[in-house]
py3Dmol code that shows the C-alpha trace and the ligand (Angstrom):
import py3Dmol

protein = """\
ATOM      1  CA  MET A   1       8.686  13.037 -30.675  1.00  0.00           C
ATOM      2  CA  ARG A   2       5.561  12.818 -28.435  1.00  0.00           C
ATOM      3  CA  GLU A   3       6.545  11.603 -24.900  1.00  0.00           C
ATOM      4  CA  GLN A   4       4.764   8.433 -23.892  1.00  0.00           C
ATOM      5  CA  ILE A   5       2.695   8.828 -20.807  1.00  0.00           C
ATOM      6  CA  LEU A   6       3.358   5.905 -18.530  1.00  0.00           C
ATOM      7  CA  THR A   7       0.889   4.268 -16.283  1.00  0.00           C
ATOM      8  CA  ILE A   8       1.302   4.454 -12.433  1.00  0.00           C
ATOM      9  CA  ARG A   9       2.467   0.856 -12.551  1.00  0.00           C
ATOM     10  CA  GLN A  10       4.972   1.732 -15.323  1.00  0.00           C
ATOM     11  CA  GLN A  11       6.235   4.535 -13.474  1.00  0.00           C
ATOM     12  CA  ILE A  12       6.834   2.376 -10.394  1.00  0.00           C
ATOM     13  CA  VAL A  13       8.705  -0.212 -12.405  1.00  0.00           C
ATOM     14  CA  GLU A  14      10.922   2.616 -14.046  1.00  0.00           C
ATOM     15  CA  ALA A  15      11.583   4.085 -10.712  1.00  0.00           C
ATOM     16  CA  LYS A  16      12.888   0.671  -9.476  1.00  0.00           C
ATOM     17  CA  SER A  17      15.152   0.209 -12.512  1.00  0.00           C
ATOM     18  CA  ASN A  18      16.527   3.629 -11.982  1.00  0.00           C
ATOM     19  CA  GLY A  19      17.027   3.090  -8.259  1.00  0.00           C
ATOM     20  CA  GLN A  20      14.734   5.893  -7.315  1.00  0.00           C
ATOM     21  CA  LYS A  21      12.903   5.155  -4.050  1.00  0.00           C
ATOM     22  CA  LEU A  22       9.019   6.003  -3.718  1.00  0.00           C
ATOM     23  CA  LEU A  23       6.979   6.917  -0.640  1.00  0.00           C
ATOM     24  CA  ALA A  24       3.308   6.640  -0.149  1.00  0.00           C
ATOM     25  CA  VAL A  25       1.287   8.591   2.515  1.00  0.00           C
ATOM     26  CA  LEU A  26      -1.694   6.276   3.544  1.00  0.00           C
ATOM     27  CA  LEU A  27      -4.804   7.935   4.537  1.00  0.00           C
ATOM     28  CA  ASP A  28      -7.521   5.935   6.308  1.00  0.00           C
ATOM     29  CA  PRO A  29     -10.918   7.772   5.555  1.00  0.00           C
ATOM     30  CA  ASP A  30     -12.090   6.761   9.083  1.00  0.00           C
ATOM     31  CA  LYS A  31      -9.336   8.591  10.700  1.00  0.00           C
ATOM     32  CA  ILE A  32      -9.528  11.841   8.644  1.00  0.00           C
ATOM     33  CA  VAL A  33     -11.475  14.837   9.818  1.00  0.00           C
ATOM     34  CA  LEU A  34     -12.478  16.581   6.577  1.00  0.00           C
ATOM     35  CA  GLU A  35     -11.932  20.073   8.288  1.00  0.00           C
ATOM     36  CA  ASN A  36      -8.295  19.214   8.740  1.00  0.00           C
ATOM     37  CA  LEU A  37      -7.716  17.746   5.223  1.00  0.00           C
ATOM     38  CA  LYS A  38      -6.505  21.132   3.672  1.00  0.00           C
ATOM     39  CA  HIS A  39      -3.712  21.170   6.186  1.00  0.00           C
ATOM     40  CA  LEU A  40      -2.835  17.421   5.674  1.00  0.00           C
ATOM     41  CA  ILE A  41      -2.884  18.059   1.918  1.00  0.00           C
ATOM     42  CA  ASP A  42      -0.325  21.005   2.248  1.00  0.00           C
ATOM     43  CA  LYS A  43       1.771  18.821   4.446  1.00  0.00           C
ATOM     44  CA  ILE A  44       1.734  16.102   1.812  1.00  0.00           C
ATOM     45  CA  ASN A  45       2.575  18.467  -0.848  1.00  0.00           C
ATOM     46  CA  GLN A  46       5.551  19.624   0.977  1.00  0.00           C
ATOM     47  CA  SER A  47       6.648  16.239   1.855  1.00  0.00           C
ATOM     48  CA  PRO A  48       8.884  13.959  -0.272  1.00  0.00           C
ATOM     49  CA  ALA A  49       5.783  11.790  -0.896  1.00  0.00           C
ATOM     50  CA  THR A  50       5.569  10.352  -4.207  1.00  0.00           C
ATOM     51  CA  HIS A  51       2.024   8.474  -3.924  1.00  0.00           C
ATOM     52  CA  ILE A  52      -1.208   8.790  -1.738  1.00  0.00           C
ATOM     53  CA  PHE A  53      -2.988   5.462  -0.686  1.00  0.00           C
ATOM     54  CA  VAL A  54      -6.420   5.662   0.526  1.00  0.00           C
ATOM     55  CA  GLY A  55      -8.116   2.992   2.379  1.00  0.00           C
ATOM     56  CA  GLY A  56      -8.409   0.955   5.568  1.00  0.00           C
ATOM     57  CA  SER A  57      -9.198  -2.557   6.935  1.00  0.00           C
ATOM     58  CA  ILE A  58     -12.863  -1.388   7.360  1.00  0.00           C
ATOM     59  CA  VAL A  59     -14.236   2.021   6.454  1.00  0.00           C
ATOM     60  CA  GLN A  60     -17.270   2.871   8.294  1.00  0.00           C
ATOM     61  CA  ASN A  61     -17.698   6.557   7.552  1.00  0.00           C
ATOM     62  CA  ASN A  62     -18.670   7.868   4.072  1.00  0.00           C
ATOM     63  CA  ILE A  63     -16.185  10.562   3.293  1.00  0.00           C
ATOM     64  CA  LEU A  64     -14.403   8.428   0.770  1.00  0.00           C
ATOM     65  CA  GLU A  65     -15.643  10.172  -2.242  1.00  0.00           C
ATOM     66  CA  GLU A  66     -15.178  13.682  -0.757  1.00  0.00           C
ATOM     67  CA  LEU A  67     -11.718  12.859   0.500  1.00  0.00           C
ATOM     68  CA  ILE A  68     -10.595  11.729  -3.086  1.00  0.00           C
ATOM     69  CA  SER A  69     -12.336  14.673  -4.694  1.00  0.00           C
ATOM     70  CA  GLN A  70     -10.188  16.975  -2.456  1.00  0.00           C
ATOM     71  CA  LEU A  71      -7.200  15.216  -2.975  1.00  0.00           C
ATOM     72  CA  LYS A  72      -7.574  15.267  -6.626  1.00  0.00           C
ATOM     73  CA  GLN A  73      -8.073  18.954  -6.600  1.00  0.00           C
ATOM     74  CA  LYS A  74      -5.316  20.002  -4.363  1.00  0.00           C
ATOM     75  CA  THR A  75      -2.581  17.635  -5.290  1.00  0.00           C
ATOM     76  CA  SER A  76      -0.866  16.273  -8.439  1.00  0.00           C
ATOM     77  CA  LEU A  77       0.237  13.009  -6.712  1.00  0.00           C
ATOM     78  CA  PRO A  78      -1.222   9.739  -7.947  1.00  0.00           C
ATOM     79  CA  VAL A  79      -3.984   8.632  -5.731  1.00  0.00           C
ATOM     80  CA  LEU A  80      -4.198   4.943  -5.330  1.00  0.00           C
ATOM     81  CA  LEU A  81      -7.149   2.887  -3.644  1.00  0.00           C
ATOM     82  CA  PHE A  82      -5.809   0.519  -1.007  1.00  0.00           C
ATOM     83  CA  PRO A  83      -9.096  -1.226  -0.026  1.00  0.00           C
ATOM     84  CA  GLY A  84     -10.150  -3.664   2.571  1.00  0.00           C
ATOM     85  CA  ASP A  85     -13.074  -4.627   0.582  1.00  0.00           C
ATOM     86  CA  PRO A  86     -15.102  -3.879  -2.579  1.00  0.00           C
ATOM     87  CA  SER A  87     -17.102  -1.113  -0.729  1.00  0.00           C
ATOM     88  CA  GLN A  88     -14.149   1.047  -0.895  1.00  0.00           C
ATOM     89  CA  ILE A  89     -14.097   1.463  -4.648  1.00  0.00           C
ATOM     90  CA  SER A  90     -14.125   5.034  -5.898  1.00  0.00           C
ATOM     91  CA  PRO A  91     -14.099   5.879  -9.615  1.00  0.00           C
ATOM     92  CA  LYS A  92     -12.400   9.252  -8.730  1.00  0.00           C
ATOM     93  CA  ALA A  93      -9.023   7.862  -7.725  1.00  0.00           C
ATOM     94  CA  ASP A  94      -6.448   7.281 -10.385  1.00  0.00           C
ATOM     95  CA  GLY A  95      -5.883   3.686  -9.655  1.00  0.00           C
ATOM     96  CA  ILE A  96      -6.316   0.687  -7.317  1.00  0.00           C
ATOM     97  CA  LEU A  97      -4.051  -1.852  -5.657  1.00  0.00           C
ATOM     98  CA  PHE A  98      -5.948  -5.050  -6.489  1.00  0.00           C
ATOM     99  CA  LEU A  99      -5.203  -7.034  -3.500  1.00  0.00           C
ATOM    100  CA  SER A 100      -4.943 -10.652  -2.903  1.00  0.00           C
ATOM    101  CA  LEU A 101      -4.136 -11.776   0.586  1.00  0.00           C
ATOM    102  CA  LEU A 102      -1.520 -14.364  -0.200  1.00  0.00           C
ATOM    103  CA  SER A 103      -0.305 -14.898   3.265  1.00  0.00           C
ATOM    104  CA  GLY A 104      -3.939 -15.972   4.286  1.00  0.00           C
ATOM    105  CA  ARG A 105      -6.110 -19.016   3.523  1.00  0.00           C
ATOM    106  CA  ASN A 106      -9.438 -17.095   3.661  1.00  0.00           C
ATOM    107  CA  PRO A 107     -11.128 -17.421   0.101  1.00  0.00           C
ATOM    108  CA  ASP A 108     -12.905 -14.196   0.517  1.00  0.00           C
ATOM    109  CA  TYR A 109      -9.612 -12.183   0.596  1.00  0.00           C
ATOM    110  CA  LEU A 110      -7.845 -14.419  -1.893  1.00  0.00           C
ATOM    111  CA  ILE A 111     -10.569 -14.316  -4.694  1.00  0.00           C
ATOM    112  CA  GLU A 112     -14.154 -13.583  -3.550  1.00  0.00           C
ATOM    113  CA  TYR A 113     -13.880  -9.899  -3.067  1.00  0.00           C
ATOM    114  CA  GLN A 114     -11.905  -9.700  -6.344  1.00  0.00           C
ATOM    115  CA  VAL A 115     -14.719 -11.448  -8.146  1.00  0.00           C
ATOM    116  CA  GLN A 116     -17.359  -8.933  -6.625  1.00  0.00           C
ATOM    117  CA  ALA A 117     -15.065  -5.997  -7.496  1.00  0.00           C
ATOM    118  CA  ALA A 118     -14.160  -6.824 -10.985  1.00  0.00           C
ATOM    119  CA  PRO A 119     -17.518  -5.818 -12.703  1.00  0.00           C
ATOM    120  CA  ILE A 120     -17.500  -2.478 -10.706  1.00  0.00           C
ATOM    121  CA  LEU A 121     -13.977  -1.753 -11.922  1.00  0.00           C
ATOM    122  CA  LYS A 122     -14.834  -2.560 -15.386  1.00  0.00           C
ATOM    123  CA  LYS A 123     -17.022   0.586 -15.290  1.00  0.00           C
ATOM    124  CA  THR A 124     -14.205   3.137 -14.073  1.00  0.00           C
ATOM    125  CA  ASN A 125     -11.242   4.182 -15.730  1.00  0.00           C
ATOM    126  CA  LEU A 126      -9.125   3.108 -12.520  1.00  0.00           C
ATOM    127  CA  GLU A 127      -5.826   1.804 -13.261  1.00  0.00           C
ATOM    128  CA  VAL A 128      -6.111  -1.874 -11.880  1.00  0.00           C
ATOM    129  CA  ILE A 129      -2.742  -3.011 -10.287  1.00  0.00           C
ATOM    130  CA  SER A 130      -2.649  -6.486  -9.086  1.00  0.00           C
ATOM    131  CA  THR A 131      -0.793  -6.845  -5.879  1.00  0.00           C
ATOM    132  CA  GLY A 132       0.154  -9.738  -3.904  1.00  0.00           C
ATOM    133  CA  TYR A 133      -0.451  -8.807  -0.328  1.00  0.00           C
ATOM    134  CA  ILE A 134       1.684 -10.645   2.385  1.00  0.00           C
ATOM    135  CA  LEU A 135       0.932 -10.077   6.170  1.00  0.00           C
ATOM    136  CA  ILE A 136       3.860 -10.572   8.327  1.00  0.00           C
ATOM    137  CA  GLU A 137       3.833 -11.102  12.048  1.00  0.00           C
ATOM    138  CA  SER A 138       4.606  -7.922  13.806  1.00  0.00           C
ATOM    139  CA  GLY A 139       4.280  -8.438  17.578  1.00  0.00           C
ATOM    140  CA  ASN A 140       0.673  -7.497  17.817  1.00  0.00           C
ATOM    141  CA  GLU A 141      -2.687  -8.405  16.375  1.00  0.00           C
ATOM    142  CA  THR A 142      -3.212  -5.908  13.444  1.00  0.00           C
ATOM    143  CA  ALA A 143      -6.558  -4.889  11.893  1.00  0.00           C
ATOM    144  CA  VAL A 144      -5.744  -6.772   8.670  1.00  0.00           C
ATOM    145  CA  ALA A 145      -5.419 -10.087  10.654  1.00  0.00           C
ATOM    146  CA  ARG A 146      -8.573  -9.432  12.621  1.00  0.00           C
ATOM    147  CA  VAL A 147     -10.780  -8.202   9.836  1.00  0.00           C
ATOM    148  CA  SER A 148      -9.565 -10.974   7.286  1.00  0.00           C
ATOM    149  CA  LYS A 149      -9.523 -13.781  10.006  1.00  0.00           C
ATOM    150  CA  THR A 150      -6.012 -14.901   8.793  1.00  0.00           C
ATOM    151  CA  LYS A 151      -2.716 -15.390  10.576  1.00  0.00           C
ATOM    152  CA  PRO A 152       0.417 -13.595   9.395  1.00  0.00           C
ATOM    153  CA  LEU A 153       3.306 -15.406   8.178  1.00  0.00           C
ATOM    154  CA  SER A 154       6.074 -15.813  10.836  1.00  0.00           C
ATOM    155  CA  ARG A 155       9.002 -13.361  11.107  1.00  0.00           C
ATOM    156  CA  GLU A 156      11.317 -16.265  11.164  1.00  0.00           C
ATOM    157  CA  ASN A 157      10.097 -18.376   8.257  1.00  0.00           C
ATOM    158  CA  LEU A 158      11.869 -16.588   5.531  1.00  0.00           C
ATOM    159  CA  ASP A 159      11.543 -19.521   3.044  1.00  0.00           C
ATOM    160  CA  LEU A 160       7.688 -19.501   3.350  1.00  0.00           C
ATOM    161  CA  VAL A 161       7.529 -15.624   2.807  1.00  0.00           C
ATOM    162  CA  LEU A 162       9.874 -16.069  -0.166  1.00  0.00           C
ATOM    163  CA  ALA A 163       7.710 -18.745  -1.653  1.00  0.00           C
ATOM    164  CA  THR A 164       4.653 -16.926  -1.187  1.00  0.00           C
ATOM    165  CA  ALA A 165       6.149 -13.834  -2.981  1.00  0.00           C
ATOM    166  CA  GLN A 166       7.410 -15.866  -5.787  1.00  0.00           C
ATOM    167  CA  ALA A 167       4.039 -17.637  -6.162  1.00  0.00           C
ATOM    168  CA  GLY A 168       2.484 -14.254  -6.252  1.00  0.00           C
ATOM    169  CA  GLU A 169       4.800 -13.124  -9.084  1.00  0.00           C
ATOM    170  CA  MET A 170       4.231 -16.494 -11.028  1.00  0.00           C
ATOM    171  CA  LEU A 171       0.602 -15.883 -10.640  1.00  0.00           C
ATOM    172  CA  GLY A 172       0.962 -12.436 -12.335  1.00  0.00           C
ATOM    173  CA  ASN A 173       0.870 -10.061  -9.561  1.00  0.00           C
ATOM    174  CA  GLN A 174       2.478  -6.745 -10.559  1.00  0.00           C
ATOM    175  CA  LEU A 175       3.713  -5.667  -7.124  1.00  0.00           C
ATOM    176  CA  ILE A 176       4.396  -7.310  -3.817  1.00  0.00           C
ATOM    177  CA  TYR A 177       3.446  -5.716  -0.583  1.00  0.00           C
ATOM    178  CA  LEU A 178       5.024  -6.751   2.522  1.00  0.00           C
ATOM    179  CA  GLU A 179       2.735  -5.649   5.294  1.00  0.00           C
ATOM    180  CA  ALA A 180       3.388  -5.740   9.035  1.00  0.00           C
ATOM    181  CA  GLY A 181      -0.053  -4.183   9.508  1.00  0.00           C
ATOM    182  CA  SER A 182      -1.033  -0.597  10.406  1.00  0.00           C
ATOM    183  CA  GLY A 183       0.353   0.455  13.716  1.00  0.00           C
ATOM    184  CA  ALA A 184       2.606  -2.692  14.009  1.00  0.00           C
ATOM    185  CA  ARG A 185       4.838  -2.950  16.820  1.00  0.00           C
ATOM    186  CA  GLN A 186       7.689  -4.196  14.678  1.00  0.00           C
ATOM    187  CA  PRO A 187       8.002  -3.589  10.932  1.00  0.00           C
ATOM    188  CA  VAL A 188       8.958  -6.084   8.277  1.00  0.00           C
ATOM    189  CA  PRO A 189      12.426  -7.257   9.058  1.00  0.00           C
ATOM    190  CA  ALA A 190      15.144  -5.890   6.826  1.00  0.00           C
ATOM    191  CA  GLU A 191      16.603  -9.345   6.020  1.00  0.00           C
ATOM    192  CA  MET A 192      13.188 -10.460   4.685  1.00  0.00           C
ATOM    193  CA  ILE A 193      12.826  -7.366   2.517  1.00  0.00           C
ATOM    194  CA  LYS A 194      16.363  -8.086   1.261  1.00  0.00           C
ATOM    195  CA  LEU A 195      15.726 -11.749   0.423  1.00  0.00           C
ATOM    196  CA  ILE A 196      12.483 -11.017  -1.230  1.00  0.00           C
ATOM    197  CA  SER A 197      13.717  -8.124  -3.329  1.00  0.00           C
ATOM    198  CA  GLN A 198      16.760 -10.183  -4.434  1.00  0.00           C
ATOM    199  CA  ASN A 199      14.579 -13.084  -5.594  1.00  0.00           C
ATOM    200  CA  VAL A 200      11.708 -11.491  -7.320  1.00  0.00           C
ATOM    201  CA  GLU A 201      11.691  -9.116 -10.121  1.00  0.00           C
ATOM    202  CA  ILE A 202       8.691  -6.870  -9.555  1.00  0.00           C
ATOM    203  CA  PRO A 203       8.617  -3.958  -7.275  1.00  0.00           C
ATOM    204  CA  ILE A 204       8.260  -4.355  -3.514  1.00  0.00           C
ATOM    205  CA  ILE A 205       5.995  -2.165  -1.277  1.00  0.00           C
ATOM    206  CA  VAL A 206       6.793  -2.231   2.318  1.00  0.00           C
ATOM    207  CA  GLY A 207       4.633  -0.865   5.123  1.00  0.00           C
ATOM    208  CA  GLY A 208       3.343  -1.097   8.623  1.00  0.00           C
ATOM    209  CA  GLY A 209       4.989   0.005  11.914  1.00  0.00           C
ATOM    210  CA  ILE A 210       7.615   2.288  10.036  1.00  0.00           C
ATOM    211  CA  VAL A 211       7.684   5.391  12.262  1.00  0.00           C
ATOM    212  CA  ASP A 212      10.647   7.387  11.579  1.00  0.00           C
ATOM    213  CA  LEU A 213      13.390   8.356   8.868  1.00  0.00           C
ATOM    214  CA  TYR A 214      15.749   5.573  10.104  1.00  0.00           C
ATOM    215  CA  GLY A 215      13.106   3.003   9.517  1.00  0.00           C
ATOM    216  CA  ILE A 216      12.254   4.345   6.121  1.00  0.00           C
ATOM    217  CA  GLU A 217      16.095   4.353   5.162  1.00  0.00           C
ATOM    218  CA  LYS A 218      16.355   0.770   6.525  1.00  0.00           C
ATOM    219  CA  ALA A 219      13.618  -0.621   4.304  1.00  0.00           C
ATOM    220  CA  TYR A 220      14.911   1.244   1.349  1.00  0.00           C
ATOM    221  CA  SER A 221      18.370  -0.101   1.755  1.00  0.00           C
ATOM    222  CA  ALA A 222      17.123  -3.614   2.250  1.00  0.00           C
ATOM    223  CA  GLY A 223      15.318  -3.258  -1.028  1.00  0.00           C
ATOM    224  CA  ALA A 224      11.921  -1.818  -0.630  1.00  0.00           C
ATOM    225  CA  ASP A 225      11.106   0.232  -3.775  1.00  0.00           C
ATOM    226  CA  LEU A 226       8.021   2.002  -2.040  1.00  0.00           C
ATOM    227  CA  VAL A 227       7.636   2.503   1.544  1.00  0.00           C
ATOM    228  CA  VAL A 228       4.076   3.422   3.114  1.00  0.00           C
ATOM    229  CA  ILE A 229       3.689   5.814   6.163  1.00  0.00           C
ATOM    230  CA  GLY A 230       0.211   5.805   7.689  1.00  0.00           C
ATOM    231  CA  THR A 231       0.054   6.001  11.433  1.00  0.00           C
ATOM    232  CA  ALA A 232       3.222   8.139  11.896  1.00  0.00           C
ATOM    233  CA  PHE A 233       1.767  10.921   9.619  1.00  0.00           C
ATOM    234  CA  GLU A 234      -1.698  10.422  11.190  1.00  0.00           C
ATOM    235  CA  ASN A 235      -0.258  11.018  14.646  1.00  0.00           C
ATOM    236  CA  ASP A 236       2.018  13.833  13.660  1.00  0.00           C
ATOM    237  CA  SER A 237       1.327  15.982  10.460  1.00  0.00           C
ATOM    238  CA  HIS A 238       4.837  17.324  10.840  1.00  0.00           C
ATOM    239  CA  PHE A 239       6.212  13.881  10.389  1.00  0.00           C
ATOM    240  CA  PHE A 240       7.927  14.399   7.233  1.00  0.00           C
ATOM    241  CA  GLU A 241       9.711  17.601   8.396  1.00  0.00           C
ATOM    242  CA  GLN A 242      12.231  15.699  10.441  1.00  0.00           C
TER     243      GLN A 242
END
"""
ligand_1 = """\
10
1GP
C -0.619 -0.212 6.702
O 1.334 -0.329 5.610
C 0.342 0.513 6.052
O -1.408 -0.879 5.622
C 0.997 1.638 6.885
O 1.284 1.114 8.321
O -0.058 2.672 9.787
O 1.909 1.436 10.693
O 2.281 3.271 9.009
P 1.354 2.271 9.462
"""
view = py3Dmol.view(width=600, height=400)
view.addModel(protein, "pdb")
view.setStyle({"model": 0}, {"cartoon": {"style": "trace"}})
view.addModel(ligand_1, "xyz")
view.setStyle({"model": 1}, {"stick": {}})
view.zoomTo()
view.show()
């Protein structure tokens, strides 16, 4: 019998149902020096990472295409765009987290950029994975809050975060991303991850401010299906050797 090839989303759903935990390395094109990329990719290939996310709140340099080409040549991990706006779409990636910033009330990040991106995405073969993106207060102002001109949801207001995640699921989002923001002082609280994961069916991504193995394990045991590591790997390419 021919084996069915699963989409990236289906693989994430399957991993969740098998209790297998996933790990994404986030590469921000603005923080990558192409000369170092081979070294970084070697480190990613030796790490337990299962996915590579590429993107940032604002990407000013123009290495995106080259970065993704090299990733596709040198790793077999799925490469997902994690864009701050429609200028960060590359047809060379495998897929895109099609984000809607559900924690904010800025229509640009709720629907306007998605309307701009849709015709561009239609011309690509990218797998589009609709993702409810929820920014949680983390002790410092993060780039997402600054660029999107939105306020994160309070760490204390678990009911509001839960209602937001459930609304995202009811709207048809395929993933929920609980985001403390890149370089966050405090990661998303474990009790919040637990509450959301127990009350929505779709897989939960957790990122922002996770800087060590303990933080990764804590997020997994609270119910995160996929953890994202950006800054800690940017600061130390040996991060995954711990
Ligand atoms: C940011 O969740 C990601 O969007 C990763 O955050 O850079 O803090 O690891 P860090």
